[in-house]
C-alpha positions as CSV (number, residue, x, y, z in Angstrom):
1,X,211.5,-39.6,227.6
2,X,212.3,-43.3,227.3
3,X,208.9,-44.1,225.7
4,X,209.3,-41.3,223.3
5,X,212.7,-42.6,222.2
6,X,211.2,-46.1,221.7
7,X,208.3,-44.7,219.7
8,X,210.7,-42.7,217.5
9,X,212.9,-45.7,217.0
10,X,209.9,-47.8,215.9
11,X,208.9,-45.1,213.4
12,X,212.4,-45.0,212.0
13,X,212.5,-48.8,211.7
14,X,209.1,-48.8,210.0
15,X,210.2,-46.1,207.6
16,X,213.4,-48.1,206.8
17,X,211.4,-51.3,206.2
18,X,208.9,-49.5,204.0
19,X,211.7,-47.8,202.0
20,X,213.4,-51.2,201.5
21,X,210.1,-52.7,200.2
22,X,209.4,-49.7,197.9
23,X,212.9,-49.5,196.5
24,X,212.4,-51.9,193.7
25,X,209.3,-50.0,192.6
26,X,211.2,-46.7,192.8
27,X,214.1,-48.2,190.8
28,X,211.7,-49.5,188.2
29,X,210.1,-46.2,187.7
30,X,212.9,-43.7,188.2
31,X,216.0,-45.8,187.2
32,X,218.1,-44.3,190.0
33,X,220.9,-46.8,189.6
34,X,222.4,-48.3,186.4
35,X,222.1,-52.1,186.5
36,X,223.4,-53.0,183.1
37,X,221.6,-55.3,180.7
38,X,221.7,-59.1,181.1
39,X,223.4,-60.9,178.2
40,X,221.6,-63.6,176.2
41,X,218.2,-62.5,177.7
42,X,215.5,-61.4,175.3
43,X,213.3,-58.8,177.1
44,X,209.5,-59.5,176.7
45,X,207.3,-57.0,174.9
46,X,204.6,-55.1,176.9
47,X,201.3,-56.7,176.0
48,X,198.5,-54.7,174.5
49,X,195.2,-55.0,176.4
50,X,192.1,-56.2,174.5
51,X,188.8,-57.8,175.6
52,X,189.9,-61.2,174.0
53,X,193.2,-61.5,175.8
54,X,191.9,-60.1,179.0
55,X,189.1,-62.7,179.4
56,X,191.3,-65.5,178.2
57,X,194.0,-64.7,180.8
58,X,196.7,-64.2,178.2
59,X,197.1,-60.5,179.0
60,X,197.5,-61.1,182.7
61,X,200.1,-63.8,182.1
62,X,202.1,-61.7,179.7
63,X,201.8,-58.6,181.9
64,X,203.2,-60.6,184.9
65,X,206.1,-61.8,182.8
66,X,206.8,-58.2,181.6
67,X,206.5,-56.8,185.1
68,X,208.9,-59.4,186.6
69,X,211.5,-58.8,183.9
70,X,211.6,-55.0,184.5
71,X,211.1,-55.2,188.3
72,X,213.6,-52.9,190.0
73,X,217.0,-54.4,190.9
74,X,216.0,-57.7,189.2
75,X,219.2,-57.7,187.1
76,X,221.3,-57.0,190.1
77,X,219.7,-59.9,191.9
78,X,220.2,-62.2,189.0
79,X,223.9,-61.3,188.8
80,X,224.2,-61.8,192.6
81,X,222.6,-65.2,192.5
82,X,224.8,-66.3,189.5
83,X,227.9,-65.1,191.3
84,X,227.1,-67.1,194.4
85,X,226.5,-70.3,192.3
86,X,229.7,-69.7,190.4
87,X,231.9,-68.7,193.4
88,X,230.7,-71.4,195.9
89,X,229.6,-74.3,193.7
90,X,231.5,-73.9,190.4
91,X,228.2,-73.7,188.6
92,X,227.4,-71.5,185.5
93,X,223.8,-70.3,185.2
94,X,224.0,-70.1,181.4
95,X,222.7,-72.6,178.8
96,X,225.1,-75.6,178.7
97,X,228.1,-73.6,179.9
98,X,230.5,-75.7,181.9
99,X,233.1,-74.4,184.4
100,X,236.3,-76.4,183.9
101,X,239.5,-76.7,185.8
102,X,241.3,-73.4,186.6
103,X,238.0,-71.6,185.6
104,X,238.3,-72.4,181.9
105,X,234.8,-72.2,180.4
106,X,233.3,-74.5,177.8
107,X,230.1,-75.1,176.0
108,X,229.0,-78.7,176.9
109,X,228.2,-79.5,173.3
110,X,231.9,-79.2,172.4
111,X,233.0,-81.5,175.2
112,X,230.4,-84.1,174.2
113,X,231.5,-83.9,170.5
114,X,235.1,-84.3,171.6
115,X,234.2,-87.5,173.4
116,X,232.2,-88.9,170.4
117,X,228.7,-88.5,171.9
118,X,227.2,-87.2,168.7
119,X,228.7,-89.6,166.2
120,X,226.3,-90.0,163.2
121,X,227.9,-93.1,161.7
122,X,230.3,-94.0,158.9
123,X,227.6,-94.5,156.3
124,X,225.9,-91.1,156.7
125,X,229.3,-89.3,156.6
126,X,230.3,-91.3,153.5
127,X,227.0,-90.3,151.8
128,X,227.5,-86.6,152.6
129,X,231.1,-86.7,151.3
130,X,230.0,-88.4,148.1
131,X,227.6,-85.5,147.4
132,X,230.3,-83.0,148.4
133,X,232.8,-84.5,145.9
134,X,230.3,-84.2,143.0
135,X,229.5,-80.6,143.9
136,X,233.2,-79.8,144.2
137,X,234.0,-81.2,140.8
138,X,231.0,-79.5,139.2
139,X,232.1,-76.1,140.5
140,X,235.6,-76.7,139.5
141,X,234.5,-77.1,135.9
142,X,233.3,-73.5,135.9
143,X,236.6,-72.4,137.7
144,X,235.2,-72.2,141.2
145,X,237.3,-73.8,144.0
146,X,235.2,-75.2,146.9
147,X,237.0,-76.2,150.1
148,X,236.2,-77.0,153.7
149,X,237.8,-75.3,156.7
150,X,237.3,-77.2,159.9
151,X,237.6,-74.6,162.7
152,X,239.3,-75.8,165.9
153,X,237.5,-76.9,169.1
154,X,238.4,-75.5,172.5
155,X,237.6,-79.0,173.9
156,X,240.3,-80.5,171.8
157,X,242.8,-77.7,172.3
158,X,242.3,-77.4,176.1
159,X,241.2,-81.0,176.9
160,X,243.3,-80.9,180.1
161,X,240.9,-78.4,181.7
162,X,237.7,-80.4,181.0
163,X,236.2,-81.6,184.4
164,X,237.1,-85.2,185.3
165,X,233.4,-86.3,185.4
166,X,233.3,-86.3,181.6
167,X,235.9,-89.0,181.4
168,X,234.1,-91.6,183.3
169,X,233.1,-93.2,180.0
170,X,235.6,-94.0,177.2
171,X,236.2,-91.6,174.4
172,X,234.7,-93.1,171.1
173,X,234.8,-92.4,167.4
174,X,234.1,-88.8,166.4
175,X,232.6,-87.2,163.4
176,X,235.7,-85.2,162.9
177,X,237.9,-88.3,162.6
178,X,235.7,-90.0,160.0
179,X,235.2,-86.8,158.0
180,X,238.9,-86.2,157.8
181,X,239.4,-89.8,156.6
182,X,236.7,-89.5,154.0
183,X,238.0,-86.1,152.9
184,X,241.4,-87.5,152.3
185,X,240.2,-90.7,150.5
186,X,237.8,-88.7,148.2
187,X,240.3,-85.9,147.4
188,X,238.2,-83.2,149.0
189,X,239.8,-79.8,149.4
190,X,240.1,-79.0,153.1
191,X,242.0,-77.3,155.8
192,X,241.9,-78.6,159.4
193,X,243.0,-76.3,162.2
194,X,242.9,-78.5,165.3
195,X,246.0,-80.5,164.5
196,X,247.9,-77.3,163.5
197,X,246.9,-75.5,166.6
198,X,247.9,-78.4,168.8
199,X,251.3,-78.5,167.2
200,X,251.8,-74.8,168.0
201,X,250.4,-75.0,171.5
202,X,253.7,-75.2,173.4
203,X,255.6,-72.7,171.2
204,X,253.0,-70.1,170.1
205,X,253.6,-66.6,171.5
206,X,250.0,-65.8,172.4
207,X,247.0,-67.9,173.4
208,X,245.0,-69.4,170.5
209,X,241.9,-69.8,172.6
210,X,240.7,-67.5,175.4
211,X,239.9,-68.7,178.9
212,X,236.3,-67.5,179.1
213,X,235.2,-67.7,175.4
214,X,234.3,-70.6,173.2
215,X,235.8,-69.4,169.9
216,X,239.4,-69.0,168.8
217,X,241.2,-66.0,170.0
218,X,241.7,-62.9,167.8
219,X,245.3,-63.9,167.4
220,X,244.2,-67.4,166.4
221,X,241.9,-65.9,163.8
222,X,244.7,-63.9,162.2
223,X,246.9,-67.0,162.0
224,X,244.0,-68.9,160.4
225,X,243.1,-66.2,157.9
226,X,246.8,-66.1,156.8
227,X,246.7,-69.8,156.3
228,X,243.5,-69.5,154.3
229,X,245.0,-66.9,152.0
230,X,248.1,-69.1,151.4
231,X,245.8,-72.1,150.6
232,X,243.8,-70.1,148.1
233,X,246.9,-68.7,146.4
234,X,248.3,-72.2,146.1
235,X,245.0,-73.7,144.8
236,X,244.4,-71.0,142.2
237,X,247.9,-70.0,141.5
238,X,247.2,-66.3,142.1
239,X,248.4,-63.5,144.3
240,X,245.9,-62.2,146.9
241,X,246.1,-58.9,148.8
242,X,248.7,-59.2,151.5
243,X,247.7,-58.8,155.1
244,X,250.2,-56.9,157.2
245,X,250.2,-56.9,161.0
246,X,250.8,-53.2,162.0
247,X,250.9,-53.8,165.8
248,X,249.7,-56.1,168.5
249,X,248.0,-54.9,171.6
250,X,248.4,-57.1,174.7
251,X,245.5,-57.0,177.2
252,X,244.0,-58.9,180.1
253,X,240.7,-57.2,179.3
254,X,238.9,-59.5,176.8
255,X,237.8,-57.9,173.5
256,X,235.5,-59.1,170.7
257,X,234.2,-62.6,171.4
258,X,237.0,-63.6,173.8
259,X,234.7,-63.7,176.8
260,X,231.4,-64.5,175.0
261,X,230.3,-67.4,177.3
262,X,231.4,-65.5,180.4
263,X,229.1,-62.7,179.4
264,X,226.2,-65.2,179.2
265,X,226.8,-66.2,182.8
266,X,225.8,-62.6,183.9
267,X,228.2,-62.4,186.9
268,X,228.8,-59.5,189.3
269,X,232.6,-59.8,188.9
270,X,234.8,-60.7,185.9
271,X,236.7,-63.9,185.9
272,X,240.5,-63.3,186.0
273,X,241.8,-63.8,182.5
274,X,245.1,-64.4,180.8
275,X,246.9,-61.9,178.6
276,X,245.5,-62.0,175.0
277,X,246.9,-60.6,171.8
278,X,244.8,-58.2,169.6
279,X,246.5,-57.6,166.2
280,X,245.7,-54.6,164.1
281,X,246.3,-54.9,160.3
282,X,246.4,-53.2,157.0
283,X,246.1,-54.6,153.5
284,X,248.6,-54.1,150.7
285,X,247.4,-54.6,147.1
286,X,249.1,-53.8,143.8
287,X,248.9,-54.5,140.1
288,X,250.0,-58.1,140.5
289,X,247.1,-58.8,142.9
290,X,244.2,-60.9,141.5
291,X,240.8,-59.9,142.9
292,X,239.4,-63.2,144.3
293,X,235.8,-63.2,145.5
294,X,235.1,-65.8,148.2
295,X,231.7,-66.8,149.5
296,X,231.8,-68.1,153.1
297,X,229.1,-70.5,154.3
298,X,229.8,-71.1,158.0
299,X,229.1,-71.0,161.6
300,X,230.0,-68.4,164.3
301,X,233.7,-69.1,164.0
302,X,233.8,-66.8,160.9
303,X,231.6,-64.1,162.4
304,X,234.4,-62.1,164.1
305,X,236.5,-62.5,161.0
306,X,233.6,-60.9,159.0
307,X,233.4,-58.1,161.5
308,X,237.1,-57.5,161.1
309,X,236.3,-56.9,157.4
310,X,238.4,-59.8,156.0
311,X,235.7,-60.6,153.4
312,X,235.6,-57.0,152.3
313,X,239.3,-56.3,152.3
314,X,240.9,-59.6,151.4
315,X,238.2,-61.5,149.4
316,X,236.7,-58.9,147.1
317,X,233.6,-58.1,149.2
318,X,232.5,-61.7,149.4
319,X,229.3,-62.6,151.2
320,X,229.0,-64.6,154.5
321,X,226.1,-66.9,154.7
322,X,225.7,-67.5,158.4
323,X,224.5,-71.1,159.0
324,X,223.3,-70.9,155.3
325,X,220.4,-68.8,156.5
326,X,221.3,-65.1,157.1
327,X,223.2,-63.2,154.4
328,X,225.9,-60.8,155.7
329,X,227.4,-58.4,153.2
330,X,228.0,-54.7,152.3
331,X,225.5,-54.4,149.5
332,X,222.2,-52.9,150.7
333,X,220.4,-54.1,147.6
334,X,221.1,-57.8,148.3
335,X,218.5,-59.8,150.3
336,X,219.2,-60.6,153.9
337,X,218.3,-64.3,153.9
338,X,219.5,-67.2,151.7
339,X,215.9,-68.3,151.0
340,X,215.4,-65.0,149.1
341,X,218.4,-65.6,146.8
342,X,218.9,-67.4,143.5
343,X,221.5,-69.7,145.1
344,X,223.0,-71.0,141.9
345,X,223.4,-67.5,140.5
346,X,224.9,-66.1,143.7
347,X,227.3,-69.0,144.1
348,X,228.6,-68.8,140.6
349,X,229.5,-65.1,141.0
350,X,232.5,-66.3,143.2
351,X,235.9,-67.6,142.5
352,X,236.1,-69.5,145.8
353,X,233.6,-71.0,148.1
354,X,234.7,-71.9,151.7
355,X,232.6,-73.9,154.1
356,X,233.8,-73.1,157.6
357,X,232.5,-75.4,160.3
358,X,233.6,-76.5,163.7
359,X,233.4,-80.2,164.8
360,X,230.3,-79.6,167.0
361,X,228.4,-78.7,163.9
362,X,229.6,-81.7,161.8
363,X,226.5,-83.8,162.5
364,X,224.6,-81.2,160.3
365,X,227.3,-80.8,157.7
366,X,227.1,-78.3,155.8
367,X,224.0,-76.5,157.0
368,X,222.1,-77.8,154.0
369,X,224.3,-75.9,151.5
370,X,225.8,-78.9,149.8
371,X,222.4,-80.7,149.7
372,X,220.9,-77.6,148.0
373,X,223.7,-77.3,145.4
374,X,223.5,-81.1,144.7
375,X,219.7,-80.8,144.1
376,X,220.3,-77.8,141.8
377,X,223.0,-79.5,139.7
378,X,221.9,-83.1,139.7
379,X,218.2,-83.3,140.7
380,X,216.9,-80.2,138.8
């Protein structure tokens, strides 16, 4: 009887081990459990077998990559590993994501930029601003106002949460500081949001930056777009559609891009967040309103604004040229890339052109857009 029980126990143990070993394959084929997709991970395509790629070994290599990506419970294992690294070692397994004090998240590039690590020099900046001034004046002659909007940096706004190890070396001259000096001296039209946000920091009702995202908060976006409307009205002496805040939802559950870099970390559990404000708005327009089409050339700080339909509702269906490469708009007949456009013709359809750029992108100011227009108008 005892031997039978031992034999039965061994069989059960063997069955459990085999089931454990086969579970990933079963999950891969049958998808018994929902694992959720990993963020910022591009799934590989399944390779097509041919004599050429089989004998070269290319097929086997790509098939292995494909199999490993879709292996059962892989996503769960990745999240588990990332959670361990984050919880025990304060480490983020995402490209250049830094865990700061009190679990505030940063992209390292913004910290380095804040400390002056990517300074391109006074001469290069002066040369770029000289071109900018000529383009600005040329557009003004045909009644188009060009201006720069420097979006705020989380590293500047929440510098107190940056890890101490980044302050071992002294903070040096930054691109932002020199650009602002050159803009002022050369009478460039610009709005700069860092200083304004810092002035409001101790009195503003809701956070202007999220804890686990890299971009400004939804509430910060609404303050910024209201400021941009006022600036355009002042520059052009016109009345734009009025944006009215109908209500504000308060939530600790991040929405939109408020946890974009936390998502990239692919954790098992969410990082506790602070209460954020999410305004809902309507637009009032009447016979005194002047339709004002605005082209936006910018980085990801305008992306959520575009999704909120600010371009459509406030700026006469103006286009958004994302990094001066992709064209976002509501017209299905318009090409999707800037390279397909007649740039001069498209620019001159607008009343206003805004270049929105954050300080981490200032080394590449302004995504080739000003250089392109300079060549069009002066090096034709």
